N, C-alpha and C positions, 0 to 999 in steps of 0.2 A: 575229263574228270578222272577217269580210271588211271591215267598216267600220273596225275598228282598224288593219288593214293599210293601208287607203287613207289614213287620217289620218297614220300614221307615214310612209308613202311620200311623201305630200304635204309633210310637214314636212321630210323629207330633201331634197326638191327645193329648198325655200326656203333651207335651210341651205347648200346648195352654190352658190347664186347669189353672184356677186362683189359686194363692197360698193362701191356707186357714189357714196357720199358724198364730197364734196370735202374735202380736208385743211384743217385750221384755218390761217388766215392768220397768219404770224409776222412781226411788225414789230420791227426792232432798237430797243434802248433809245435810241439817238441816230441821227439822220438828218441829211441836208444837210451832208455832210462832218463828221459827228459833232458838229455844233454845236447842233442843235435836238432837244428831247426827242421821242421817238417816241410818247409817251402820247397826245397829242391827235391825232396822225396815225392811230394805231390806232383811235381813237374814230370817225373819219370813214370808214374803209374797212370793207367787208363782213367778216364773221367768217371766211368761207371763200372759196375760189376760187384763181385763179392766184397764184403766189408774189409776194411783195413784191419790188419792184425800185427802186433809186435810179438812175433813168435818166441823169440829168445833175445835177450840182451844181457851181456856179461862184461863186466869191467869197464863201464863207461862213466862211473861216478868217482869223484875225488874221495880219498880216504879209504878206498877199498883196494883189493888186488888190482894190479895195473897191467897184467900181461896174460895172455893176449886178449884183445878185446874183440867181441863179435856181436853183431846185431842183425837178426834175421827179420825182415819185414815182408808183408805181402798185402796185396789188394788188387781187385779187378783181374785176378788170374795171373798176376805178375809177381815174381819174387825179387827182392833186393837183399843182397848180402853186403854188410859193411864190416870191415875188419881192420885191425891195426896190430902191429907187433914191432918189437925192436929187433933189428938184425945186427948182430955183432960185427965189428970191423972185419974180422977174418973171413966172414961168410958173405961179404958184400963187395961189389965193385960197380963203379959207375958204367963200366963197359957192359955189364949185364943189363942195365937199364937201356943203354944204346941198342943192344941186340933186340930187346923187346920192342923198342920203338921202331926198329927197322922192319918188323914183320908186316905183311900186307894188312891194310886196314887200320894201322895204328898211326897215331899222331902224337908228336912231342907236346907236352904241356909244361909251362913254367908258372910257378907261383911264388913270387919273391925269390928266395934262394933255393927253394925246393924245385925239383923237376921230376917228371914222370912221363906217362903215356896214357892215351885214351883210345878207345875203339868203340865198336857198336855195342859191345856187351860188358866192357870192363874199363875202369880207369884206376890208375895207381899213382901215388905221389910218394917221393922219398925225401925225407927231411933230415938234415944233419942234426944229430941229437947225442952229443958226447955224454958218456956215462960218468958217474961220480968216481969210477975207478980209473979214469983217464983214457978209456978207449974211445975211438971215433965211431961210435955206433950210429945207426940210421933208423929212423922211425919210418916204417912202411905202412901206408894207409891205402886201402883199396875198396872199391865199390864194384859189385857185379850185378847184372840184371839178367833174369831168366823168366820167360824166353826173351831172347834178344829181339828188339823191335824189328818188325818186318819193314821192308823197303818203303811201302806206302805209308807207314807210320812216321816216316821222316828220320833224319839223322839225330841221334840222341847223344852224340859226343859232347856237345856243349853242356847238356844237363848233367851227364855223368861227371864231367870235369868240375862243374860247379859244386856238386855234392861232395866229391872227394876233397875239394879245397875247403869246404865248410868243416868237414870232419877233421882234416889236417890242422886247421886253425884251432878247433876245440880241443883236440887231443894233444897236439904239439905244444900249445901254450897253456891250456888249463889243467891237463892231467900230467903230462910228461915234462913240462917246463923246458922244452928244447930251445937251445940257443937260437935266436933269430925268429922263432915262431911268433913272438909278440909283435914283430914288425911285418907280419904277413899283410899284404894289401887287402882292402875290403873289396868284395866283388869277385867275379870269376877269374880263373887263371887264364893266362895267354896261351893260345893254341898255335902250334907250328914253330 
């Protein structure tokens, strides 16, 4: 009989303990001034932890200033930085993209006619975007994550690549009207 009382008393103690589990992280459907889908953002952030926050979002809406764009997001102890800018023809070469891709831990990504690279903490895409002045400018879109996911969290290159492709589609076609951006494929970019 005494054993039954101890077990019940012990169970009562366990039941009275407060629940220390962290709440599930909630990411809005649209982020970066409601321009970018939150689906890929959610895939990069932990499932629980501190609340989601759009800390800063600049130049992600049509009709406003268009350069440079930056959106800082955080949630669950992880920060994401989404940026875009136009690189003028004289300051850009595809060889520089090849050099970045050749660095250890980097993988080439293709997205329609755009190409770039991805790694454990950053992805970048470069989109041909000729200027009205006749220059062969390039739209550079990048996404960074901090801290970089640890090895046991799994490889996040696919998620980073998918988010940078979503942003390139939205900015390249919707804001910058880059030639060819309207023909970007739906879905993630091709790796390798």
